[in-house]
Steps between C-alpha positions, in 0.01 A plus 500: 500500500425160349756244606583180316601161636842389367493162337754356743289601799186361342680171431621482858146559624373220282766255622427595858127461453543160337697380800234631736227345290659155530441515876132600478254239625220425252160628608192284473135569577314830503624797700513878481758589234616860468553646153504803272324524162653829380880508461704669228833384362755679284281406202260773605709701261547872459376626164668778306195722453682703234598194301237230552498204510864505618542399863754445778499187715486610864371842401193477725540205740858387554528154657549164327221251563723269711583795725130570551435134580789482744388812683141372504615183671716702739188689609288189544318452171412159358369620161541799269390623159730685263291781348698723268339802338388476141583756236585526130595151377547387862347157436822411317710622794301274730528207261869535413651637823275500808378142465846339467611691811191380685593143410850559638347637818270201538798267468706701749226534762266203459354551849338829387195443280549744211220591260537658158288806438503870427352832607252564225451855375128444527287634215291798624629450855813498717726198555416137575701199610458226242601164650557218252440139608813283522480294181734382228376778273492787755753694294282487190181580695642825635644591160154464345318694771752783529540548128122495448370710790759717679401855403859620451633191320442603134763699316400721327237571769140389460291744708184308420632213713454712814128422537296318763383250241862396440533402866167314493617309192830424674325363807262287294799367307671407827183340633489282189844354561529151645736632768359838601718789618417720797464878468527736801451876468805678641488826702139556382457849655847640440353743247201597720471866595281460808282254692289330236648724228656216306746531215607230255333212685130557559248274681309455176811375320601255772147359506519463123825302531352269762182453294702410191730249671417433867765227524770723351436856624477406866605807697720799570800604705363607837842621610703640209877491467744792526435508876858617567439823309489712817836355609672577171703804401208603280252510794205394286164407656449135596422292195586804281135607551562865421143633492289311756708300751491143615328426831706292740706406195192367320325625189175684569306240299589253778554717808170693507257302713188449292684623192570349159630163619196454723273596212653219293466251785141620554423380148637160593801547274805293580726806480818459702770735627877453501818692592830539316833683488494635141876472541710692247787653698554475876456823694862484619618502138304796369160336461175504699461129564545226753638163394235236429372382838691758701184696586189361325395138468213318329438169675321219316387177665631231269744222440834626376455457127424727205157347441388508864616858558330628185182315594498660846552845347204435272285372788580775752675288760701809579586744775739794480719676752758775527806511723459131595231598747356148472630187331194274519129583496206260525139614481247219539125563476301211648134419458317201644605254234778661295778754518716707266829684513663791315391503135229243560126496555240314699125468466253544784149353490350830612539772761757378748807583700854418398805482718806680366834376626809710425848370567814687403872483557664818629868404462715587799806582290637817340370589157729625224518845657619351828163566668274250673154646430206367698141461390299760690154435356311258275178607323223260400321653199164386363309607190180399322501329161210636297597393149599682180462877487332680213739795526847368417665817636393424858788507749321462834323241712311669784439170677869447576580543868761413761309254714769444761833661586721253687779625726735326741220449752292311242743239372680200639876495454690174460858595430502682165141397420200717584150347490159669522141407422173682444143392424347679202124499424436443129173614344593470135790448258810660649877511503745521787854634484767594753766768528742604774762760586775604739360855510231677700314609184136388504503524119814529285585867461643675196876457493723806537781556250762467774346196672720213612333192347649274767289667768166463317432129444181316403388156394185406308335166434298425192134421570299197595158498331177380660223390265141417589336182376183560295170422671374156400235495230145424614299240309 
């Protein structure tokens, strides 16, 4: 059953949150900020399929935007994006109804950075988070993009809009804007029928997006939302992946070692992963979702502002975690004369060794299930960068390997912080990334339909790239 929030309760929540917000200390400087780029409000409407384009507010997702923001802050988030589904004439719903409520939410909870955006019904593909930069004309920008490119926006329908070229045109249009949006492919393998048997989102398509607008189409959801599905009355598979399951709560495009994500990184593409809630309705109220931040978090290293957070999302200064397994993660790759951290790159003068230093925070407090999960293992993963592939359907990188598995005997503990180092020989362009878990699984296994997500936790860093300087020219 879909529940609604009475206006009086919502007003009380807003007054309470304002009072709390007055006592918040302002944050300065860069730090790891947890967020969620895929959250639905009551303006993800329910359409009357027998009488389109009529709709019901709260017919799909049910919560007001201020409620989402308040719950996000309750569960430790510093930033969120409101991403309501498109549909027939939905651009007007966003313009007339969702945006004014977002402005109310921003005023009520100024300590939560709130972006305007939507979940695009992507032409010739599945869904994508479209994050609009925080500008004076953000309302008009989304109106233009949604009305022009969402495949279900036109009424009467325009089937010819549902083509790959429409999405390429959309991305090139976004790339031409002074303030560029960010696009992240959501639940990319939810329609897959097996390992490597992709559905609506194919490797070729995602490469095409990144080719068309590398500063706009920057990545995909590594860990999809709907992670509470196995806890709900409906007992749906984690992430609502009904055909081929998630693996440790992560999409196969990310979770398979040497799989699609590694193939993208092996081309040298700056293709990042994120995590989100895809919150519509909480699993205790008839839905299959956690609240924003309750289970999954996307951390960006940034100052606490719209511009800085969006820049870090674009630049891959990101790690993701489930179940609050870790709350800070630093991966530093050090050469003789320079170093780089998550999302960055360094250049070596030739064959050399680099020192990789990993430092993470394993919080010694209960998570939102009342558990205190501990990091059991940290994996240092290395792959070769060999440049663009001729076959755009490739979804593997055979060079990717786990170079070192750290356990409790390999790291130094200083309170909640765990530190470990390893020397890595580098013979050519490479990337280094890190993941960890509280499980004994050497590789993330396929998730069972009755699995408790709280017992199967992982974190992933985005990569650090290592480039090689060209040999000097001889006279």
